[in-house]
Biotite code that builds the C-alpha atoms (Angstrom):
import biotite.structure as struc

atoms = struc.array([
    struc.Atom([104.250, 94.251, 105.416], chain_id="A", res_id=1, res_name="MET", atom_name="CA", element="C"),
    struc.Atom([106.733, 94.244, 108.168], chain_id="A", res_id=2, res_name="PRO", atom_name="CA", element="C"),
    struc.Atom([110.143, 93.976, 106.949], chain_id="A", res_id=3, res_name="SER", atom_name="CA", element="C"),
    struc.Atom([110.950, 90.823, 108.795], chain_id="A", res_id=4, res_name="ASN", atom_name="CA", element="C"),
    struc.Atom([107.816, 89.000, 107.340], chain_id="A", res_id=5, res_name="TRP", atom_name="CA", element="C"),
    struc.Atom([109.821, 86.458, 105.084], chain_id="A", res_id=6, res_name="GLY", atom_name="CA", element="C"),
    struc.Atom([107.981, 83.379, 104.281], chain_id="A", res_id=7, res_name="LEU", atom_name="CA", element="C"),
    struc.Atom([104.355, 82.382, 105.501], chain_id="A", res_id=8, res_name="GLY", atom_name="CA", element="C"),
    struc.Atom([104.187, 78.671, 107.356], chain_id="A", res_id=9, res_name="TYR", atom_name="CA", element="C"),
    struc.Atom([101.555, 76.164, 108.018], chain_id="A", res_id=10, res_name="ILE", atom_name="CA", element="C"),
    struc.Atom([100.383, 76.045, 111.508], chain_id="A", res_id=11, res_name="GLN", atom_name="CA", element="C"),
    struc.Atom([98.054, 73.455, 113.077], chain_id="A", res_id=12, res_name="VAL", atom_name="CA", element="C"),
    struc.Atom([96.401, 73.957, 116.494], chain_id="A", res_id=13, res_name="TYR", atom_name="CA", element="C"),
    struc.Atom([94.851, 70.800, 117.553], chain_id="A", res_id=14, res_name="THR", atom_name="CA", element="C"),
    struc.Atom([94.202, 68.467, 120.767], chain_id="A", res_id=15, res_name="GLY", atom_name="CA", element="C"),
    struc.Atom([91.412, 68.171, 123.117], chain_id="A", res_id=16, res_name="ASN", atom_name="CA", element="C"),
    struc.Atom([92.088, 71.365, 125.078], chain_id="A", res_id=17, res_name="GLY", atom_name="CA", element="C"),
    struc.Atom([90.210, 74.556, 125.066], chain_id="A", res_id=18, res_name="LYS", atom_name="CA", element="C"),
    struc.Atom([91.980, 77.352, 123.372], chain_id="A", res_id=19, res_name="GLY", atom_name="CA", element="C"),
    struc.Atom([92.708, 76.478, 119.733], chain_id="A", res_id=20, res_name="LYS", atom_name="CA", element="C"),
    struc.Atom([90.320, 79.142, 118.196], chain_id="A", res_id=21, res_name="THR", atom_name="CA", element="C"),
    struc.Atom([91.361, 81.566, 120.855], chain_id="A", res_id=22, res_name="THR", atom_name="CA", element="C"),
    struc.Atom([94.995, 81.130, 119.865], chain_id="A", res_id=23, res_name="MET", atom_name="CA", element="C"),
    struc.Atom([93.997, 81.785, 116.215], chain_id="A", res_id=24, res_name="ALA", atom_name="CA", element="C"),
    struc.Atom([92.185, 84.764, 117.225], chain_id="A", res_id=25, res_name="LEU", atom_name="CA", element="C"),
    struc.Atom([95.163, 86.215, 119.360], chain_id="A", res_id=26, res_name="GLY", atom_name="CA", element="C"),
    struc.Atom([97.315, 85.791, 116.278], chain_id="A", res_id=27, res_name="LEU", atom_name="CA", element="C"),
    struc.Atom([94.973, 87.813, 114.191], chain_id="A", res_id=28, res_name="ALA", atom_name="CA", element="C"),
    struc.Atom([94.756, 90.427, 116.824], chain_id="A", res_id=29, res_name="LEU", atom_name="CA", element="C"),
    struc.Atom([98.789, 90.667, 117.051], chain_id="A", res_id=30, res_name="ARG", atom_name="CA", element="C"),
    struc.Atom([98.881, 90.819, 113.260], chain_id="A", res_id=31, res_name="ALA", atom_name="CA", element="C"),
    struc.Atom([96.266, 93.610, 113.072], chain_id="A", res_id=32, res_name="ALA", atom_name="CA", element="C"),
    struc.Atom([98.395, 95.427, 115.435], chain_id="A", res_id=33, res_name="GLY", atom_name="CA", element="C"),
    struc.Atom([101.163, 95.426, 112.638], chain_id="A", res_id=34, res_name="HIS", atom_name="CA", element="C"),
    struc.Atom([98.751, 96.261, 109.800], chain_id="A", res_id=35, res_name="GLY", atom_name="CA", element="C"),
    struc.Atom([98.231, 92.737, 108.684], chain_id="A", res_id=36, res_name="LEU", atom_name="CA", element="C"),
    struc.Atom([95.094, 91.489, 107.276], chain_id="A", res_id=37, res_name="ARG", atom_name="CA", element="C"),
    struc.Atom([93.604, 88.262, 108.339], chain_id="A", res_id=38, res_name="THR", atom_name="CA", element="C"),
    struc.Atom([90.645, 86.254, 106.948], chain_id="A", res_id=39, res_name="TYR", atom_name="CA", element="C"),
    struc.Atom([88.974, 83.695, 109.224], chain_id="A", res_id=40, res_name="ILE", atom_name="CA", element="C"),
    struc.Atom([86.707, 81.108, 107.729], chain_id="A", res_id=41, res_name="GLY", atom_name="CA", element="C"),
    struc.Atom([84.849, 79.158, 110.497], chain_id="A", res_id=42, res_name="GLN", atom_name="CA", element="C"),
    struc.Atom([83.680, 75.462, 109.678], chain_id="A", res_id=43, res_name="PHE", atom_name="CA", element="C"),
    struc.Atom([80.847, 73.985, 111.783], chain_id="A", res_id=44, res_name="LEU", atom_name="CA", element="C"),
    struc.Atom([80.150, 77.241, 113.331], chain_id="A", res_id=45, res_name="LYS", atom_name="CA", element="C"),
    struc.Atom([77.450, 80.031, 113.001], chain_id="A", res_id=46, res_name="MET", atom_name="CA", element="C"),
    struc.Atom([78.261, 83.868, 112.918], chain_id="A", res_id=47, res_name="ALA", atom_name="CA", element="C"),
    struc.Atom([77.093, 84.351, 116.537], chain_id="A", res_id=48, res_name="ARG", atom_name="CA", element="C"),
    struc.Atom([80.486, 84.608, 118.605], chain_id="A", res_id=49, res_name="GLY", atom_name="CA", element="C"),
    struc.Atom([82.019, 87.523, 120.441], chain_id="A", res_id=50, res_name="GLY", atom_name="CA", element="C"),
    struc.Atom([84.613, 87.217, 117.718], chain_id="A", res_id=51, res_name="GLU", atom_name="CA", element="C"),
    struc.Atom([82.061, 88.145, 114.918], chain_id="A", res_id=52, res_name="HIS", atom_name="CA", element="C"),
    struc.Atom([81.110, 91.413, 116.931], chain_id="A", res_id=53, res_name="LYS", atom_name="CA", element="C"),
    struc.Atom([85.132, 92.382, 117.548], chain_id="A", res_id=54, res_name="ALA", atom_name="CA", element="C"),
    struc.Atom([86.288, 92.172, 114.149], chain_id="A", res_id=55, res_name="VAL", atom_name="CA", element="C"),
    struc.Atom([83.961, 94.986, 112.996], chain_id="A", res_id=56, res_name="ALA", atom_name="CA", element="C"),
    struc.Atom([86.333, 96.981, 115.399], chain_id="A", res_id=57, res_name="ARG", atom_name="CA", element="C"),
    struc.Atom([89.521, 96.318, 113.367], chain_id="A", res_id=58, res_name="PHE", atom_name="CA", element="C"),
    struc.Atom([88.956, 98.676, 110.324], chain_id="A", res_id=59, res_name="GLY", atom_name="CA", element="C"),
    struc.Atom([88.810, 95.755, 107.837], chain_id="A", res_id=60, res_name="GLY", atom_name="CA", element="C"),
    struc.Atom([92.077, 94.086, 109.077], chain_id="A", res_id=61, res_name="LEU", atom_name="CA", element="C"),
    struc.Atom([90.231, 90.974, 110.101], chain_id="A", res_id=62, res_name="ILE", atom_name="CA", element="C"),
    struc.Atom([87.335, 89.427, 108.100], chain_id="A", res_id=63, res_name="ALA", atom_name="CA", element="C"),
    struc.Atom([85.384, 86.462, 109.434], chain_id="A", res_id=64, res_name="ILE", atom_name="CA", element="C"),
    struc.Atom([82.850, 84.006, 107.890], chain_id="A", res_id=65, res_name="GLU", atom_name="CA", element="C"),
    struc.Atom([81.105, 81.152, 109.385], chain_id="A", res_id=66, res_name="ALA", atom_name="CA", element="C"),
    struc.Atom([80.084, 78.212, 107.206], chain_id="A", res_id=67, res_name="PHE", atom_name="CA", element="C"),
    struc.Atom([78.442, 75.830, 109.587], chain_id="A", res_id=68, res_name="GLY", atom_name="CA", element="C"),
    struc.Atom([74.572, 75.686, 110.771], chain_id="A", res_id=69, res_name="SER", atom_name="CA", element="C"),
    struc.Atom([75.873, 75.404, 114.660], chain_id="A", res_id=70, res_name="GLY", atom_name="CA", element="C"),
    struc.Atom([74.168, 72.392, 115.199], chain_id="A", res_id=71, res_name="ARG", atom_name="CA", element="C"),
    struc.Atom([75.928, 69.829, 117.296], chain_id="A", res_id=72, res_name="PHE", atom_name="CA", element="C"),
    struc.Atom([77.001, 66.892, 114.850], chain_id="A", res_id=73, res_name="LEU", atom_name="CA", element="C"),
    struc.Atom([77.238, 63.674, 116.079], chain_id="A", res_id=74, res_name="ASP", atom_name="CA", element="C"),
    struc.Atom([80.704, 61.836, 114.530], chain_id="A", res_id=75, res_name="PRO", atom_name="CA", element="C"),
    struc.Atom([79.097, 58.360, 114.382], chain_id="A", res_id=76, res_name="GLY", atom_name="CA", element="C"),
    struc.Atom([75.961, 59.699, 112.587], chain_id="A", res_id=77, res_name="ALA", atom_name="CA", element="C"),
    struc.Atom([75.347, 59.492, 108.883], chain_id="A", res_id=78, res_name="PRO", atom_name="CA", element="C"),
    struc.Atom([76.513, 62.936, 107.387], chain_id="A", res_id=79, res_name="LEU", atom_name="CA", element="C"),
    struc.Atom([74.114, 65.597, 106.524], chain_id="A", res_id=80, res_name="ASP", atom_name="CA", element="C"),
    struc.Atom([74.356, 66.553, 103.089], chain_id="A", res_id=81, res_name="PRO", atom_name="CA", element="C"),
    struc.Atom([73.590, 70.330, 103.935], chain_id="A", res_id=82, res_name="ALA", atom_name="CA", element="C"),
    struc.Atom([76.489, 70.389, 106.543], chain_id="A", res_id=83, res_name="GLU", atom_name="CA", element="C"),
    struc.Atom([78.930, 68.777, 103.797], chain_id="A", res_id=84, res_name="VAL", atom_name="CA", element="C"),
    struc.Atom([77.983, 71.391, 101.197], chain_id="A", res_id=85, res_name="THR", atom_name="CA", element="C"),
    struc.Atom([78.446, 74.211, 103.798], chain_id="A", res_id=86, res_name="ARG", atom_name="CA", element="C"),
    struc.Atom([82.097, 72.855, 104.542], chain_id="A", res_id=87, res_name="ALA", atom_name="CA", element="C"),
    struc.Atom([82.931, 72.479, 100.781], chain_id="A", res_id=88, res_name="ARG", atom_name="CA", element="C"),
    struc.Atom([81.607, 75.745, 100.156], chain_id="A", res_id=89, res_name="ASP", atom_name="CA", element="C"),
    struc.Atom([83.582, 77.289, 103.034], chain_id="A", res_id=90, res_name="GLY", atom_name="CA", element="C"),
    struc.Atom([86.674, 75.727, 101.543], chain_id="A", res_id=91, res_name="LEU", atom_name="CA", element="C"),
    struc.Atom([86.429, 77.279, 98.303], chain_id="A", res_id=92, res_name="VAL", atom_name="CA", element="C"),
    struc.Atom([85.617, 80.629, 99.969], chain_id="A", res_id=93, res_name="ARG", atom_name="CA", element="C"),
    struc.Atom([88.968, 80.184, 102.193], chain_id="A", res_id=94, res_name="CYS", atom_name="CA", element="C"),
    struc.Atom([90.895, 79.273, 98.849], chain_id="A", res_id=95, res_name="ARG", atom_name="CA", element="C"),
    struc.Atom([89.666, 82.359, 97.117], chain_id="A", res_id=96, res_name="ALA", atom_name="CA", element="C"),
    struc.Atom([90.752, 84.459, 100.107], chain_id="A", res_id=97, res_name="ALA", atom_name="CA", element="C"),
    struc.Atom([94.222, 82.813, 100.161], chain_id="A", res_id=98, res_name="MET", atom_name="CA", element="C"),
    struc.Atom([94.758, 83.415, 96.909], chain_id="A", res_id=99, res_name="LEU", atom_name="CA", element="C"),
    struc.Atom([93.022, 86.904, 96.662], chain_id="A", res_id=100, res_name="SER", atom_name="CA", element="C"),
    struc.Atom([96.644, 88.494, 97.586], chain_id="A", res_id=101, res_name="GLY", atom_name="CA", element="C"),
    struc.Atom([94.356, 90.635, 100.126], chain_id="A", res_id=102, res_name="HIS", atom_name="CA", element="C"),
    struc.Atom([95.231, 88.636, 103.101], chain_id="A", res_id=103, res_name="TYR", atom_name="CA", element="C"),
    struc.Atom([98.625, 87.886, 105.000], chain_id="A", res_id=104, res_name="HIS", atom_name="CA", element="C"),
    struc.Atom([96.993, 85.212, 107.172], chain_id="A", res_id=105, res_name="ILE", atom_name="CA", element="C"),
    struc.Atom([94.185, 82.815, 106.620], chain_id="A", res_id=106, res_name="ILE", atom_name="CA", element="C"),
    struc.Atom([92.599, 80.910, 109.354], chain_id="A", res_id=107, res_name="VAL", atom_name="CA", element="C"),
    struc.Atom([90.532, 77.831, 108.631], chain_id="A", res_id=108, res_name="LEU", atom_name="CA", element="C"),
    struc.Atom([88.930, 77.514, 112.083], chain_id="A", res_id=109, res_name="ASP", atom_name="CA", element="C"),
    struc.Atom([87.741, 73.792, 113.061], chain_id="A", res_id=110, res_name="GLU", atom_name="CA", element="C"),
    struc.Atom([88.972, 72.523, 109.463], chain_id="A", res_id=111, res_name="VAL", atom_name="CA", element="C"),
    struc.Atom([90.503, 69.610, 111.292], chain_id="A", res_id=112, res_name="ASN", atom_name="CA", element="C"),
    struc.Atom([87.216, 68.534, 112.705], chain_id="A", res_id=113, res_name="VAL", atom_name="CA", element="C"),
    struc.Atom([85.349, 69.139, 109.542], chain_id="A", res_id=114, res_name="ALA", atom_name="CA", element="C"),
    struc.Atom([88.077, 66.622, 108.038], chain_id="A", res_id=115, res_name="VAL", atom_name="CA", element="C"),
    struc.Atom([87.658, 64.182, 111.032], chain_id="A", res_id=116, res_name="ASP", atom_name="CA", element="C"),
    struc.Atom([83.877, 64.126, 110.643], chain_id="A", res_id=117, res_name="TYR", atom_name="CA", element="C"),
    struc.Atom([84.095, 63.399, 106.810], chain_id="A", res_id=118, res_name="GLY", atom_name="CA", element="C"),
    struc.Atom([82.661, 66.691, 105.916], chain_id="A", res_id=119, res_name="LEU", atom_name="CA", element="C"),
    struc.Atom([85.723, 67.580, 103.907], chain_id="A", res_id=120, res_name="LEU", atom_name="CA", element="C"),
    struc.Atom([88.150, 65.062, 102.220], chain_id="A", res_id=121, res_name="PRO", atom_name="CA", element="C"),
    struc.Atom([91.589, 65.404, 103.804], chain_id="A", res_id=122, res_name="VAL", atom_name="CA", element="C"),
    struc.Atom([93.060, 65.571, 100.118], chain_id="A", res_id=123, res_name="GLY", atom_name="CA", element="C"),
    struc.Atom([91.064, 68.764, 99.385], chain_id="A", res_id=124, res_name="ASP", atom_name="CA", element="C"),
    struc.Atom([92.668, 70.447, 102.339], chain_id="A", res_id=125, res_name="VAL", atom_name="CA", element="C"),
    struc.Atom([95.925, 69.236, 101.288], chain_id="A", res_id=126, res_name="LEU", atom_name="CA", element="C"),
    struc.Atom([95.525, 70.576, 97.988], chain_id="A", res_id=127, res_name="ALA", atom_name="CA", element="C"),
    struc.Atom([94.543, 73.917, 99.491], chain_id="A", res_id=128, res_name="LEU", atom_name="CA", element="C"),
    struc.Atom([97.835, 73.599, 101.324], chain_id="A", res_id=129, res_name="LEU", atom_name="CA", element="C"),
    struc.Atom([99.833, 73.192, 98.155], chain_id="A", res_id=130, res_name="ARG", atom_name="CA", element="C"),
    struc.Atom([98.388, 76.099, 96.504], chain_id="A", res_id=131, res_name="GLU", atom_name="CA", element="C"),
    struc.Atom([99.397, 78.344, 99.374], chain_id="A", res_id=132, res_name="LYS", atom_name="CA", element="C"),
    struc.Atom([101.288, 81.593, 98.270], chain_id="A", res_id=133, res_name="PRO", atom_name="CA", element="C"),
    struc.Atom([104.646, 81.633, 99.913], chain_id="A", res_id=134, res_name="LYS", atom_name="CA", element="C"),
    struc.Atom([104.259, 84.621, 102.005], chain_id="A", res_id=135, res_name="ASP", atom_name="CA", element="C"),
    struc.Atom([100.806, 83.464, 103.133], chain_id="A", res_id=136, res_name="VAL", atom_name="CA", element="C"),
    struc.Atom([100.663, 82.128, 106.819], chain_id="A", res_id=137, res_name="GLU", atom_name="CA", element="C"),
    struc.Atom([97.817, 79.353, 107.016], chain_id="A", res_id=138, res_name="LEU", atom_name="CA", element="C"),
    struc.Atom([96.438, 78.225, 110.327], chain_id="A", res_id=139, res_name="VAL", atom_name="CA", element="C"),
    struc.Atom([94.562, 75.143, 110.766], chain_id="A", res_id=140, res_name="LEU", atom_name="CA", element="C"),
    struc.Atom([92.513, 74.701, 113.996], chain_id="A", res_id=141, res_name="THR", atom_name="CA", element="C"),
    struc.Atom([90.365, 71.933, 115.529], chain_id="A", res_id=142, res_name="GLY", atom_name="CA", element="C"),
    struc.Atom([90.929, 68.705, 117.519], chain_id="A", res_id=143, res_name="GLY", atom_name="CA", element="C"),
    struc.Atom([91.723, 65.487, 115.877], chain_id="A", res_id=144, res_name="GLY", atom_name="CA", element="C"),
    struc.Atom([94.174, 66.812, 113.025], chain_id="A", res_id=145, res_name="ALA", atom_name="CA", element="C"),
    struc.Atom([94.653, 64.224, 110.417], chain_id="A", res_id=146, res_name="HIS", atom_name="CA", element="C"),
    struc.Atom([98.258, 63.024, 110.347], chain_id="A", res_id=147, res_name="SER", atom_name="CA", element="C"),
    struc.Atom([98.815, 64.178, 106.763], chain_id="A", res_id=148, res_name="ALA", atom_name="CA", element="C"),
    struc.Atom([97.782, 67.803, 107.876], chain_id="A", res_id=149, res_name="LEU", atom_name="CA", element="C"),
    struc.Atom([100.458, 67.670, 110.708], chain_id="A", res_id=150, res_name="ILE", atom_name="CA", element="C"),
    struc.Atom([103.214, 66.162, 108.640], chain_id="A", res_id=151, res_name="ASP", atom_name="CA", element="C"),
    struc.Atom([102.503, 69.136, 106.064], chain_id="A", res_id=152, res_name="ALA", atom_name="CA", element="C"),
    struc.Atom([102.500, 71.752, 108.724], chain_id="A", res_id=153, res_name="ALA", atom_name="CA", element="C"),
    struc.Atom([105.820, 73.844, 109.862], chain_id="A", res_id=154, res_name="ASP", atom_name="CA", element="C"),
    struc.Atom([104.224, 74.392, 113.339], chain_id="A", res_id=155, res_name="LEU", atom_name="CA", element="C"),
    struc.Atom([101.956, 71.962, 115.202], chain_id="A", res_id=156, res_name="VAL", atom_name="CA", element="C"),
    struc.Atom([100.593, 72.761, 118.837], chain_id="A", res_id=157, res_name="SER", atom_name="CA", element="C"),
    struc.Atom([98.751, 70.128, 120.698], chain_id="A", res_id=158, res_name="ASP", atom_name="CA", element="C"),
    struc.Atom([96.448, 71.812, 122.972], chain_id="A", res_id=159, res_name="VAL", atom_name="CA", element="C"),
    struc.Atom([95.788, 69.230, 126.068], chain_id="A", res_id=160, res_name="ARG", atom_name="CA", element="C"),
    struc.Atom([92.988, 69.390, 128.318], chain_id="A", res_id=161, res_name="ALA", atom_name="CA", element="C"),
    struc.Atom([94.227, 68.876, 131.926], chain_id="A", res_id=162, res_name="ILE", atom_name="CA", element="C"),
    struc.Atom([91.089, 70.381, 133.917], chain_id="A", res_id=163, res_name="LYS", atom_name="CA", element="C"),
    struc.Atom([88.210, 72.137, 132.760], chain_id="A", res_id=164, res_name="HIS", atom_name="CA", element="C"),
    struc.Atom([85.228, 73.745, 134.414], chain_id="A", res_id=165, res_name="TYR", atom_name="CA", element="C"),
    struc.Atom([82.677, 72.456, 131.993], chain_id="A", res_id=166, res_name="TYR", atom_name="CA", element="C"),
    struc.Atom([83.307, 69.048, 133.691], chain_id="A", res_id=167, res_name="ASP", atom_name="CA", element="C"),
    struc.Atom([81.782, 70.983, 136.808], chain_id="A", res_id=168, res_name="ARG", atom_name="CA", element="C"),
    struc.Atom([78.591, 71.597, 134.675], chain_id="A", res_id=169, res_name="GLY", atom_name="CA", element="C"),
    struc.Atom([79.804, 75.175, 133.915], chain_id="A", res_id=170, res_name="VAL", atom_name="CA", element="C"),
    struc.Atom([78.033, 76.040, 130.403], chain_id="A", res_id=171, res_name="ALA", atom_name="CA", element="C"),
    struc.Atom([79.681, 78.273, 127.623], chain_id="A", res_id=172, res_name="ALA", atom_name="CA", element="C"),
    struc.Atom([79.802, 81.946, 128.627], chain_id="A", res_id=173, res_name="ARG", atom_name="CA", element="C"),
    struc.Atom([79.588, 85.227, 126.546], chain_id="A", res_id=174, res_name="ASP", atom_name="CA", element="C"),
    struc.Atom([82.935, 86.769, 126.145], chain_id="A", res_id=175, res_name="GLY", atom_name="CA", element="C"),
    struc.Atom([84.989, 83.831, 127.220], chain_id="A", res_id=176, res_name="ILE", atom_name="CA", element="C"),
    struc.Atom([83.738, 80.649, 125.044], chain_id="A", res_id=177, res_name="GLU", atom_name="CA", element="C"),
    struc.Atom([81.145, 82.429, 122.806], chain_id="A", res_id=178, res_name="LEU", atom_name="CA", element="C"),
])
């Protein structure tokens, strides 16, 4: 561990703009360059993005798991019990990774959305934050971060959409969004 590591903090990357997961992946990449190990738990996503292919090249410094079905969820629709189970099981996996002593950084990717959509109670995520070992960095991504998670964080970045090529009909592209 770097000599200037010190305490681990809680970071939240939220907002309606693109790049929150990319920010967390960049942090994992930077950490790997210093020999730090990162665990990424992805809520709502399937293991099909380029990041899943890339982590195999990091010699075990970055681990990634996906807990979602990959289906689009309508926030106004009734909750799918299978998605709730996947999200709750994912939170258990993230907690185990956080408490394992093996990882320096834990990323809960799209956990803010899982809370916002009702798949996870905010109290369960706050309980995980309270259990965070002092030397573990914890990163929560996803739009719509609950105010209690923002209050608990040490660093909050609000990624704002100003302009996006999606608005011109450009689909997600391999290597950029996928």
